[in-house]
C-alpha positions as CSV (number, residue, x, y, z in Angstrom):
1,M,85.8,74.4,117.5
2,S,86.2,71.0,119.4
3,K,89.0,70.0,120.8
4,N,89.5,67.2,117.9
5,K,88.9,69.4,115.1
6,K,91.6,70.4,113.2
7,P,91.8,74.3,113.3
8,R,91.0,75.8,109.5
9,I,93.2,78.4,108.7
10,L,92.8,81.1,106.0
11,L,95.7,82.2,104.1
12,V,95.3,85.8,102.4
13,Y,98.0,87.2,100.2
14,T,97.9,90.9,99.5
15,G,101.1,91.2,98.0
16,G,104.5,92.0,98.6
17,T,108.0,90.8,98.6
18,I,107.0,87.1,100.0
19,G,104.5,86.2,97.0
20,M,107.2,86.6,94.5
21,V,108.8,83.8,92.7
22,K,111.6,84.4,89.6
23,G,109.9,84.0,86.2
24,A,111.3,82.6,82.8
25,D,112.7,85.6,82.3
26,G,114.5,86.0,85.8
27,A,112.2,89.0,86.7
28,L,110.5,88.6,89.9
29,Q,106.7,87.8,89.7
30,P,103.7,87.2,91.8
31,F,103.6,83.5,93.6
32,D,100.1,81.5,92.3
33,F,99.1,80.4,95.7
34,E,96.9,77.7,94.2
35,N,100.3,76.1,93.7
36,I,101.8,76.8,97.6
37,I,102.2,73.2,99.0
38,S,104.1,72.1,95.9
39,H,106.6,75.4,96.9
40,I,106.5,75.1,100.3
41,P,105.7,71.1,101.4
42,E,106.5,71.7,104.7
43,I,103.2,73.0,105.3
44,N,101.5,69.8,104.7
45,M,103.4,69.1,108.0
46,I,100.9,71.5,109.8
47,D,98.0,70.1,111.5
48,C,95.3,72.3,109.9
49,H,93.3,72.6,107.2
50,L,94.8,75.3,105.0
51,S,93.0,77.3,102.3
52,S,94.2,80.4,100.4
53,Y,92.9,83.9,99.0
54,S,94.9,86.3,96.9
55,F,93.7,89.6,96.1
56,P,92.7,90.3,92.3
57,V,94.9,93.2,92.3
58,L,98.4,93.3,94.3
59,L,98.7,95.3,97.1
60,D,102.3,97.3,97.0
61,S,103.0,97.8,100.7
62,S,104.3,101.4,99.9
63,N,100.4,102.5,98.5
64,I,98.7,101.2,101.2
65,N,95.9,103.3,102.5
66,P,92.8,103.4,104.8
67,S,91.2,101.8,101.5
68,S,93.3,99.3,101.5
69,W,92.7,98.7,105.1
70,I,89.1,98.1,104.9
71,E,89.4,95.7,101.8
72,I,92.0,93.1,104.1
73,A,89.0,94.1,106.5
74,R,86.1,93.0,104.6
75,V,88.3,89.5,103.9
76,I,88.3,88.8,107.3
77,E,84.9,89.7,108.0
78,D,83.6,88.0,104.8
79,N,85.6,84.8,106.3
80,Y,85.4,84.8,109.6
81,Y,83.0,82.4,111.1
82,S,84.0,79.9,108.2
83,Y,87.8,79.8,109.8
84,D,90.0,79.6,112.7
85,G,92.4,81.7,112.1
86,F,93.7,84.2,109.3
87,V,97.7,84.8,108.1
88,V,98.4,87.6,106.3
89,L,100.8,88.3,103.6
90,H,101.9,91.5,103.7
91,G,104.7,93.9,102.3
92,T,106.9,95.0,105.1
93,D,107.3,98.7,104.7
94,T,103.4,99.7,106.1
95,M,102.9,96.5,107.6
96,A,103.2,98.1,110.8
97,Y,100.6,100.5,110.1
98,T,98.1,97.9,108.7
99,T,98.3,96.0,111.9
100,S,97.5,98.7,114.1
101,A,94.9,100.2,112.1
102,L,92.9,96.7,112.2
103,S,93.9,96.0,115.7
104,F,91.3,99.3,116.5
105,M,88.7,98.4,113.1
106,F,88.0,94.9,114.1
107,S,86.0,94.6,118.1
108,G,85.6,91.9,119.6
109,L,88.1,89.7,118.0
110,E,88.5,86.1,119.0
111,K,90.8,84.3,116.2
112,P,94.4,85.4,115.5
113,V,95.1,87.8,112.3
114,I,98.8,87.4,112.2
115,F,100.8,89.3,109.4
116,T,103.6,88.4,108.1
117,G,105.9,89.1,105.0
118,S,109.7,88.4,104.3
119,Q,113.1,90.5,103.0
120,L,113.7,88.2,100.4
121,P,110.9,86.8,98.0
122,I,109.8,83.2,98.4
123,G,111.6,81.9,95.1
124,H,115.2,83.4,96.7
125,L,117.6,81.0,97.7
126,R,117.9,82.3,101.0
127,T,114.6,83.7,101.6
128,D,113.2,84.3,105.0
129,A,109.5,83.9,103.7
130,K,109.5,80.1,104.5
131,E,110.0,80.1,108.1
132,N,107.9,83.5,108.7
133,L,104.8,81.7,106.9
134,I,105.3,78.5,108.2
135,T,105.5,79.9,111.7
136,A,102.7,82.2,111.4
137,I,100.5,78.9,110.1
138,E,101.6,77.2,113.3
139,L,100.8,79.9,115.7
140,S,97.5,80.7,114.3
141,S,96.7,77.0,114.8
142,L,97.6,76.9,118.4
143,T,94.4,76.2,120.8
144,D,93.3,76.5,124.4
145,D,92.7,73.7,126.7
146,E,88.9,73.6,125.4
147,G,89.8,73.8,121.8
148,M,89.7,77.6,121.1
149,P,91.8,79.8,119.3
150,L,94.7,80.8,121.6
151,I,95.4,84.0,120.2
152,R,92.6,86.3,119.6
153,E,94.1,89.9,118.2
154,V,95.9,91.0,115.3
155,C,99.6,90.3,115.6
156,L,102.9,90.6,113.6
157,Y,105.1,87.5,113.3
158,F,108.5,88.1,111.4
159,Q,112.2,86.2,112.4
160,H,111.3,84.2,115.3
161,E,109.5,86.9,117.4
162,L,105.3,87.6,117.6
163,Y,104.6,90.5,118.4
164,R,101.2,92.6,119.4
165,G,100.3,94.5,116.1
166,N,100.0,98.0,117.2
167,R,103.1,97.4,119.2
168,S,105.4,97.0,116.1
169,T,107.4,99.5,114.1
170,K,109.6,98.5,111.5
171,I,113.3,99.4,112.3
172,N,115.6,97.5,109.5
173,A,115.5,97.7,105.5
174,E,118.7,95.1,105.4
175,Q,118.3,92.4,108.0
176,F,115.6,89.8,108.3
177,N,115.1,91.0,111.9
178,A,113.3,94.0,110.0
179,F,110.6,94.8,113.2
180,A,110.7,95.2,116.4
181,S,108.2,95.9,119.9
182,P,110.5,98.2,122.0
183,N,107.6,98.8,124.6
184,C,106.2,95.5,125.2
185,P,107.8,91.7,124.9
186,P,107.4,89.6,122.2
187,L,103.8,87.7,122.6
188,A,105.4,84.5,121.3
189,H,109.3,83.3,120.6
190,S,109.7,80.3,118.1
191,G,113.1,78.3,118.7
192,V,113.6,75.0,119.3
193,H,109.6,75.0,120.3
194,L,107.2,77.8,120.0
195,S,107.3,79.7,123.5
196,V,104.1,81.8,124.2
197,N,103.9,84.5,126.8
198,H,100.5,83.7,127.8
199,Q,100.4,86.9,130.5
200,L,100.4,89.2,127.8
201,L,97.5,87.4,125.5
202,R,94.6,89.2,125.2
203,K,91.8,88.3,127.2
204,P,88.6,87.0,125.5
205,S,86.3,89.7,124.5
206,M,83.0,90.4,125.7
207,S,81.3,91.8,123.1
208,E,80.0,90.7,119.4
209,F,82.6,90.6,116.2
210,G,82.4,93.5,114.1
211,V,84.5,95.6,111.5
212,T,85.0,99.8,111.6
213,T,85.3,101.5,108.3
214,V,85.1,104.9,108.6
215,L,88.2,106.1,109.3
216,S,90.0,110.1,109.4
217,T,93.0,110.9,106.8
218,H,93.2,114.4,107.7
219,I,95.8,114.6,110.6
220,L,99.2,116.0,110.5
221,L,102.0,114.2,111.6
222,L,105.0,116.7,113.0
223,H,108.2,115.6,113.4
224,I,110.2,118.0,115.6
225,Y,113.6,119.1,114.8
226,P,116.1,121.7,115.9
227,G,115.7,124.7,113.4
228,M,112.4,123.9,112.2
229,S,110.4,126.8,111.0
230,I,107.9,128.0,112.8
231,E,106.0,129.9,110.1
232,M,105.8,126.5,107.9
233,V,104.7,125.0,111.0
234,K,101.7,127.7,111.1
235,H,101.1,126.8,107.5
236,L,100.7,123.4,107.9
237,L,98.2,123.8,111.1
238,S,96.1,126.1,108.8
239,Y,95.2,123.7,106.7
240,E,91.1,124.3,106.7
241,K,90.5,120.6,106.6
242,L,92.6,119.5,109.3
243,E,91.0,117.3,112.5
244,G,94.2,116.1,114.0
245,V,97.5,116.4,114.9
246,I,100.7,114.0,115.8
247,L,103.8,115.7,117.3
248,L,106.9,113.7,117.6
249,T,108.5,115.1,120.2
250,Y,112.4,114.8,121.9
251,G,112.8,112.5,124.6
252,A,109.9,112.5,127.1
253,G,107.7,114.8,125.1
254,N,109.9,117.7,125.1
255,A,109.4,120.4,122.4
256,P,110.4,123.9,121.6
257,T,109.0,126.5,124.0
258,D,108.5,128.9,121.6
259,E,105.7,131.2,122.1
260,V,104.5,131.4,118.3
261,F,104.4,127.5,118.2
262,L,102.5,127.1,121.3
263,S,99.8,129.6,120.6
264,A,99.4,127.9,117.2
265,L,99.1,124.6,118.9
266,E,96.6,125.8,121.6
267,E,94.7,127.7,118.9
268,K,94.1,124.6,117.2
269,I,93.1,122.9,120.6
270,A,90.5,125.3,121.2
271,S,88.9,125.0,118.1
272,G,88.0,121.2,118.9
273,I,91.3,119.7,117.3
274,P,93.4,117.1,119.1
275,V,97.0,117.8,119.6
276,V,98.8,114.1,120.9
277,N,102.3,114.0,122.0
278,V,104.7,111.1,120.8
279,T,107.8,110.4,121.3
280,Q,110.7,110.3,118.9
281,C,112.9,107.7,120.4
282,L,112.1,104.1,119.6
283,K,111.5,103.4,123.7
284,G,110.6,104.6,125.7
285,S,107.1,107.2,126.9
286,V,105.9,110.5,127.5
287,S,105.8,112.5,130.6
288,Q,104.5,115.8,129.9
289,G,105.4,117.6,132.6
290,E,108.7,116.0,133.7
291,Y,111.0,119.0,132.2
292,A,109.7,122.2,131.7
293,V,110.2,122.3,127.8
294,S,107.0,119.9,128.2
295,Q,105.0,121.3,131.2
296,T,103.6,123.9,128.5
297,L,102.8,121.3,126.3
298,K,100.4,119.9,128.9
299,E,98.7,123.2,130.1
300,I,97.9,123.8,126.9
301,G,95.8,121.0,126.5
302,V,98.5,118.8,124.3
303,I,97.6,114.6,125.0
304,S,99.8,112.5,125.8
305,G,100.7,109.5,123.6
306,V,102.3,107.9,126.2
307,D,104.5,104.7,125.2
308,M,102.5,104.2,121.7
309,T,104.3,103.9,118.5
310,K,103.9,106.4,115.8
311,E,102.0,104.0,113.8
312,A,99.2,103.1,116.9
313,A,99.4,106.7,117.5
314,I,98.3,107.9,113.9
315,T,96.0,105.1,113.4
316,K,94.1,105.4,116.8
317,M,93.7,109.0,115.7
318,M,92.0,107.7,112.6
319,Y,89.9,105.3,114.1
320,L,88.5,107.7,117.2
321,L,88.0,111.0,115.5
322,P,84.9,110.0,113.5
323,R,83.4,108.8,116.9
324,K,84.6,111.9,119.1
325,R,81.8,113.9,120.1
326,T,83.6,116.0,122.3
327,M,87.5,117.1,122.9
328,E,87.3,115.2,126.5
329,E,85.4,112.5,125.5
330,F,88.7,112.1,123.3
331,R,91.2,112.8,125.5
332,K,89.6,110.0,128.1
333,L,89.5,107.4,124.7
334,Y,93.0,108.1,123.3
335,V,94.7,107.6,126.7
336,K,92.8,104.6,127.5
337,D,94.3,101.2,126.3
338,L,92.1,100.1,123.6
339,R,93.4,96.9,121.9
340,G,96.3,96.4,124.5
341,E,98.4,99.6,122.2
342,I,99.1,101.5,125.3
343,N,100.8,101.1,129.2
344,T,97.9,103.3,130.7
345,I,100.1,103.0,134.5
346,K,102.5,105.6,132.3
347,V,99.9,108.2,131.5
348,K,100.4,111.5,132.5
C-alpha cells in the first residue's frame, strides 16, 4: 500500500450484541450492515475505504466453537490480499477465546485483525457500540512511515483500550470496560488522541501468510478447588479420547499434594498426554517449585503455562496438539512465545 493511498478495511459481522437494533415490534433484530453509514454517519470521517461482510447465519458468541473460528479465519483468508485491515464484530462472551485461537491459527500475519463488540446494542440510546466500532476501524487504518499497516496481529478493542488478542480476558458482564489484559499493557489507548505503544507491537513476520484449521478439542480444563473429589478427577482423566489437560491452580501454580491425584496426573503424562499448569489468579504467573506444593507438579512433568490467560492456554494447546510429535517437542513449543501470548522471561 502506498503512503498516499487510503487503506481498505473489511468489516466482518459474525453476530453478537453490537449488531442489534430494535425492530418495529421493539424486539432486538440483527443489524443490516448494508446501511451502516446511515446508522453511524461518523464513519464517513475516517480516512479509509470501508466494505462489509455479514455471515449468512449469525453466530451467538455462546455457541462459538472451533468450526466458527475456522469460518471467521476463512473469510479473512479469502479477502486477505484485497484489504489492508479487518475489523470483526463478535459477541463478548467468547471474544477472548476467538482472538486467542485466531492468533495461533494465523501465521505470517502482516495486517490488523481487530475484534470488537459492545455491551449494549447499536440501536440503544447509551450504546458503547459506536465508539468501539469507530475506533477499531481507525486503529485498523493506521499505517507506518512506509505506508504499511502499523498493527500486524489479532487484537481486541474495547472501551478505549486495544489489547493483544491472546492476552485478553473478559472480566465484567455489566460495565462497559468488559475486558482486561492483566499481564500485558494495552497496545494502544483511545483518549483525546490515539496513543500507540509502539514498543509492544509485533514486529514484521518473515514468513508467508497462512491459516491453520486443524485443531484438537479433546482437552480437559480442570479447575482446582478445596474439597475437590479425587475420584471424580480420576474419572475425568480416564476419558479415552483425552489429548491434553489444563490445570487451573492456586496462586503461583500450587495444587493439592494428594498422592492419588498426583499419580493420576503422572500416569497421563507418562502416556504422552501433556498437562499444563495455569494460575486461577487474574494477574501473575505460574512459578512451579517456588512452593513445595508445586514442586511435585514440576517433578512429574507438568508444563508451566507461565502468565498465559486460560483462553490462550486452551487455544494454544488446541493448535499445538495436532502438530506434536513427541512430548518434549510439545513442551518446547508450549513454553515458547509464538504470538506474544507469553512472557518467556518467567518460564520455570
